[in-house]
C-alpha positions in Angstrom: -4.2 -15.0 -6.8 -3.7 -12.2 -9.3 -0.4 -10.3 -9.2 -1.8 -6.8 -9.5 1.6 -5.2 -9.6 3.0 -7.3 -12.5 0.2 -7.8 -15.0 1.4 -8.6 -18.5 1.3 -5.7 -21.0 -2.2 -5.2 -22.5 -4.0 -7.4 -20.0 -7.2 -6.0 -18.6 -6.8 -5.0 -14.9 -9.2 -7.1 -12.9 -11.7 -5.2 -10.7 -10.2 -6.9 -7.7 -7.0 -5.0 -8.3 -7.1 -1.8 -6.4 -3.7 -0.2 -6.5 -2.7 1.1 -3.0 -0.5 4.2 -3.4 2.3 4.3 -0.9 2.5 7.9 0.4 5.9 9.4 -0.5 7.5 11.4 2.2 9.2 14.6 0.9 12.8 13.7 1.9 15.0 10.6 2.1 15.5 8.8 5.4 17.7 10.7 7.8 21.2 9.2 8.3 21.0 8.9 12.0 17.9 6.6 12.3 18.2 3.2 14.1 17.6 1.6 10.7 20.5 3.5 9.1 22.8 2.8 12.0 22.0 -1.0 11.9 22.6 -1.0 8.1 25.9 0.8 8.6 27.1 -2.0 10.9 26.3 -4.6 8.3 28.1 -2.6 5.5 31.2 -1.9 7.6 31.7 -5.7 8.0 31.9 -6.4 4.3 35.3 -7.5 3.0 36.4 -5.1 0.2 39.3 -7.1 -1.2 37.6 -8.0 -4.4 36.9 -4.3 -5.1 40.6 -3.5 -4.8 41.5 -6.4 -7.1 39.2 -5.1 -9.8 40.6 -1.5 -9.4 44.1 -2.9 -9.9 42.9 -4.6 -13.1 41.7 -1.2 -14.5 44.8 0.7 -13.3 47.0 -1.8 -15.1 45.0 -1.4 -18.3 45.4 2.4 -18.1 49.2 2.0 -17.4 49.4 -0.3 -20.4 47.6 2.3 -22.6 50.2 4.9 -21.6 53.2 2.6 -22.4 55.4 2.8 -25.5 53.3 0.0 -27.1 49.7 0.5 -26.0 47.3 -2.4 -26.6 45.2 -1.9 -29.8 47.0 1.4 -30.4 44.9 3.3 -27.9 45.9 5.9 -25.3 43.0 5.7 -22.9 43.7 7.4 -19.6 40.3 7.3 -17.8 37.0 9.0 -17.4 33.4 8.1 -16.5 32.9 4.3 -16.9 29.2 4.4 -16.8 28.1 0.7 -17.3 29.3 -2.9 -17.8 27.2 -5.6 -19.4 27.7 -9.2 -20.5 27.8 -9.7 -24.3 26.5 -13.3 -24.3 27.1 -13.8 -28.1 30.9 -13.1 -27.7 31.3 -14.2 -24.1 32.8 -10.8 -23.4 32.3 -8.0 -20.9 31.5 -4.6 -22.5 32.5 -1.5 -20.5 31.1 1.8 -21.8 31.7 5.4 -20.7 31.4 9.1 -21.3 33.9 12.0 -20.9 36.8 9.7 -21.5 40.3 11.1 -21.7 43.4 10.3 -23.7 46.9 11.8 -23.5 50.6 11.0 -23.5 52.8 8.6 -21.5 52.3 7.7 -17.9 55.0 8.0 -15.3 56.0 5.6 -12.6 54.1 7.6 -10.1 50.9 7.2 -12.1 50.9 10.8 -13.3 50.6 11.5 -17.0 52.6 14.1 -18.9 50.9 17.0 -20.6 47.2 17.9 -20.7 44.8 15.1 -21.4 42.5 15.5 -24.4 38.9 15.1 -23.4 36.8 12.8 -25.6 33.1 12.2 -25.2 32.4 8.5 -25.1 34.0 5.2 -25.6 34.0 1.4 -25.0 36.4 -1.3 -24.0 35.9 -5.0 -24.4 37.3 -7.3 -21.7 37.7 -10.7 -23.5 39.1 -12.4 -20.4 39.7 -11.4 -16.8 42.2 -8.5 -16.9 42.6 -8.7 -20.7 41.2 -5.6 -22.4 41.0 -5.6 -26.2 39.2 -3.9 -29.0 39.2 -0.5 -27.2 37.1 2.0 -29.1 38.5 5.4 -28.4 36.3 8.3 -29.3 37.2 11.8 -30.4 35.6 15.1 -29.9 32.7 16.0 -32.1 33.8 17.1 -35.5 36.9 14.8 -35.6 37.1 11.5 -37.3 36.9 8.1 -35.6 34.0 8.8 -33.3 32.2 5.7 -32.0 28.7 7.2 -31.4 28.7 10.5 -33.2 25.3 12.2 -32.8 26.0 14.5 -35.7 27.5 12.2 -38.3 25.7 9.0 -37.4 22.5 10.3 -36.0 22.1 13.3 -38.3 21.4 15.4 -35.2 22.2 19.1 -34.8 25.8 20.4 -34.8 27.3 20.8 -31.3 25.3 17.9 -29.8 26.7 14.7 -28.5 25.7 11.4 -27.1 26.8 10.4 -23.5 26.4 6.6 -23.1 24.8 5.9 -19.8 23.8 2.2 -19.8 24.1 -0.7 -22.2 22.7 -4.2 -22.6 22.4 -7.0 -25.1 19.0 -8.1 -26.3 18.7 -11.3 -28.5 22.2 -10.7 -29.8 21.6 -6.9 -30.4 23.7 -4.4 -28.5 21.7 -1.3 -27.3 23.2 1.8 -25.6 21.1 4.2 -23.7 22.4 7.7 -24.0 21.8 11.3 -23.0 21.6 13.6 -25.9 23.4 16.8 -24.8 23.9 20.2 -26.3 27.7 20.6 -25.7 27.7 24.1 -27.1 25.9 25.5 -24.1 27.9 27.9 -21.8 29.1 25.4 -19.3 31.3 22.2 -19.7 28.3 20.1 -18.6 26.2 21.1 -21.5 22.4 21.0 -21.5 20.4 17.7 -21.6 18.0 17.6 -24.5 16.5 14.1 -24.3 17.3 10.4 -23.7 18.1 8.2 -26.8 18.4 4.5 -27.4 21.2 3.7 -29.9 21.2 0.3 -31.6 24.5 -1.1 -32.8 25.3 -3.4 -35.7 27.4 -6.1 -34.1 29.5 -4.2 -31.6 31.0 -0.8 -32.2 29.0 0.1 -35.4 26.1 2.5 -35.3 22.9 1.2 -36.8 20.0 3.4 -35.7 18.6 5.4 -32.8 15.3 6.2 -31.2 14.5 9.5 -29.4 12.5 9.0 -26.2 10.8 12.3 -26.7 10.7 13.2 -23.0 11.9 16.7 -23.8 10.9 19.3 -21.2 9.9 16.6 -18.7 13.3 14.9 -18.8 14.0 16.4 -15.4 11.6 13.8 -14.1 13.1 10.9 -16.0 16.7 10.9 -17.1 17.3 7.4 -18.5 20.0 5.9 -16.2 19.9 2.1 -16.2 18.4 -1.0 -17.7 17.4 -4.4 -16.3 16.4 -7.1 -18.8 14.1 -9.6 -17.2 12.1 -12.6 -18.5 8.9 -10.8 -19.4 9.8 -7.2 -19.3 12.8 -4.9 -19.7 12.9 -2.3 -16.9 14.4 1.1 -17.6 15.4 3.2 -14.6 15.5 7.0 -14.7 16.3 9.7 -12.2 14.6 12.9 -11.2 16.9 15.8 -10.0 15.9 17.6 -6.9 15.8 20.5 -7.6 15.4 20.2 -11.3 18.8 20.0 -13.1 20.0 23.2 -14.7 23.6 23.2 -16.0 23.6 26.9 -16.7 23.0 28.5 -13.3 25.3 29.0 -10.3 28.1 31.0 -11.9 29.2 28.5 -14.4 28.5 25.4 -12.2 25.5 23.1 -12.3 23.0 24.0 -9.7 23.3 20.6 -8.0 26.7 21.7 -6.8 25.5 24.8 -5.2 24.2 25.5 -1.7 23.6 22.8 0.9 24.8 19.5 -0.7 22.3 17.3 1.1 19.4 19.4 -0.2 20.4 18.2 -3.7 19.7 14.6 -4.7 18.1 12.4 -7.3 15.1 10.2 -6.9 14.8 6.9 -8.8 11.9 6.2 -11.1 11.2 3.1 -13.3 9.5 2.2 -16.5 8.8 -1.2 -18.0 8.3 -2.4 -21.6 7.7 -5.9 -22.9 11.0 -7.8 -23.6 12.3 -7.1 -27.0 10.3 -3.9 -27.5 12.5 -1.3 -25.8 12.7 0.9 -28.9 8.9 1.2 -29.0 8.8 4.1 -26.5 5.0 4.4 -26.8 4.8 0.9 -25.2 6.6 2.0 -22.1 4.7 2.0 -18.8 5.8 4.0 -15.8 5.4 3.1 -12.1 3.2 5.7 -10.4 3.4 4.3 -6.9 0.4 2.1 -7.2 0.5 0.5 -10.7 2.0 0.7 -14.2 0.5 3.5 -16.4 1.2 5.2 -19.7 2.9 8.6 -19.8 6.2 9.7 -18.3 4.5 12.6 -16.6 2.9 10.1 -14.2 6.2 8.5 -13.1 6.9 8.8 -9.3 9.8 8.0 -7.2 10.4 4.4 -6.0 10.2 4.3 -2.2 11.6 2.3 0.8 9.4 0.5 3.3 8.8 3.8 5.2 7.4 5.5 2.1 10.5 7.6 1.6 12.0 8.1 -1.8 15.0 6.1 -2.9 17.5 9.0 -3.2 20.7 9.1 -5.2 21.9 7.6 -8.4 21.2 3.9 -8.2 22.0 0.6 -9.9 19.6 -2.4 -9.9 20.3 -6.1 -10.4 18.3 -9.3 -10.3 19.8 -11.8 -7.9 17.1 -14.5 -8.4 13.4 -14.8 -9.1 11.7 -12.6 -6.5 15.0 -11.0 -5.3 16.2 -7.7 -6.7 19.1 -5.7 -5.4 19.5 -1.9 -5.5 22.6 0.2 -4.6 22.2 4.0 -4.4 24.6 6.8 -3.7 23.3 10.2 -2.6 25.3 13.3 -3.2 28.0 13.9 -0.6 27.1 10.7 1.4 30.1 8.7 2.5 28.2 5.4 2.0 26.2 3.4 -0.5 22.7 2.5 0.6 21.9 -1.1 -0.4 18.3 -2.3 -0.7 16.4 -5.5 -1.6 12.9 -6.1 -2.9 10.8 -8.9 -4.3 9.8 -6.8 -7.3 11.9 -4.5 -9.5 9.9 -1.4 -8.6 10.0 -1.8 -4.8 9.2 -0.8 -2.1 12.8 -1.4 -1.1 14.1 -2.7 2.2 17.4 -1.1 3.4 19.9 -3.9 4.3 23.3 -2.2 4.4 25.2 1.0 4.2 28.6 0.3 2.7 31.5 2.8 3.1 32.8 4.3 -0.1 36.4 3.8 -1.1 38.5 6.9 -0.9 42.1 5.7 -1.1 43.3 8.8 0.8 41.2 11.3 -1.1 38.1 13.1 0.1 34.5 12.6 -1.0 33.9 15.2 -3.7 31.3 17.6 -2.5 30.7 18.7 -6.1 30.5 15.2 -7.5 28.6 14.7 -10.7 25.2 13.3 -9.7 24.7 11.2 -12.8 26.1 7.8 -13.7 27.7 7.0 -10.4 26.4 3.7 -9.4 26.0 0.4 -11.3 25.8 -3.2 -10.1 28.2 -5.3 -12.1 27.4 -8.6 -13.8 28.9 -11.6 -12.0 31.3 -12.2 -15.0 33.2 -9.1 -13.9 33.9 -10.5 -10.4 37.4 -11.5 -9.5 38.0 -15.2 -8.9 37.0 -16.2 -5.4 34.3 -13.5 -5.1 31.8 -14.7 -2.4 28.4 -15.7 -3.9 26.6 -13.7 -1.3 28.1 -10.4 -2.4 28.0 -8.2 -5.5 30.3 -5.6 -6.9 29.2 -2.1 -7.5 31.0 0.3 -10.0 31.4 3.9 -9.1 32.1 6.6 -11.6 35.5 8.3 -11.4 33.9 11.5 -10.2 33.6 10.0 -6.8 36.9 11.4 -5.6 38.0 15.0 -5.1 41.4 15.7 -6.8 43.5 16.0 -3.7 46.9 14.4 -3.2 47.7 11.7 -4.2 44.7 12.0 -6.6 45.9 15.1 -8.4 44.2 16.3 -11.6 47.0 14.6 -13.6 47.0 11.3 -11.8 45.4 8.4 -13.6 43.8 7.2 -10.3 41.7 10.3 -10.5 40.1 9.1 -13.7 39.9 5.3 -12.9 36.6 3.6 -11.9 36.2 2.7 -8.2 34.4 -0.3 -6.9 32.7 -1.5 -3.7 31.5 -4.9 -2.5 27.9 -5.0 -1.2 25.9 -7.8 0.4 22.9 -9.2 -1.4 21.0 -10.5 1.6 19.7 -8.7 4.7 20.7 -9.7 8.2 17.4 -11.6 8.6 
């Protein structure tokens, strides 16, 4: 039998393959449906101890950075930790991020003294569980010591920066997927220009970059995650609903305006033969019935009811024929967890896992991007159950209310949640 949905690149589609387009309903599934309620019961029963252990690891690292003798000489305080991947060549975990902060010493109550200096991106290497070394701290554009400097390294226009969004290692080569942003625009969020793929020499050294060239259609596919597989590398993107515009709403991004549940992202996916991710012309996009050329043809991934998978989402391969997706929709108090036999879905909802709040409130104006990533198993604390996975949540999850004040390191530390990888059946 021919697998019509996963034909190798360049292979002629047999006449017997007639892609059946799953109709996409206009809105995500309502929260009060029986399916959602059943999934919530599954999620509420998941033990979150491992998530708290990993959060403590990160908090200790931040405290060490604010000590009199910080490791590697860095003063990292926190920010958006956007991805974590396994560097097989060095047997290390690589954590990358954007909008990182540095500052002065940290007090016993986890508050730091003085205003933090915002940096734009950075990376930390965890060489052993709880041992963070080789921190690469980045400075604002125009200063020295920038890790991924769009202007100096990439020869891109002044005032533009790279926001690392996802990373992976491919045959010993580290690649970082970034948003290219005009930081000189009127709001702190800047204006997204395109998605870029940055290739590193070894780790920490810029080698080259490729522009995806999505341009004006980037609202339909913001590069957001990557999943290397045996034959293909899958690149996940998000479409903002309504289209993202950082310069409307009185100095706030438009996704933070109006009714929060009317703002969400929908996940899309592309594939490219393994080892060819920098050949953007070779990318194929899922259009709901098959893989086609042209980003303008990409459509949202859907669940079994034909509704779009809404919210920023991370995807992981559990085993052959078993893929896991965790998605967070703006202002929702839970993660939606799905499974599928193929990386493009359709996706079966298996759990709704409550988000950690640690005494704070869910941030209604939370940044939509880079919230949710499923961690590689190497990041899991010892004793982590095999039937669960850890999901990393960006620091923008929490509203800065007591005890998470704007000058408290917990406000800028990544949060985690444990999710099941199998459905109830």
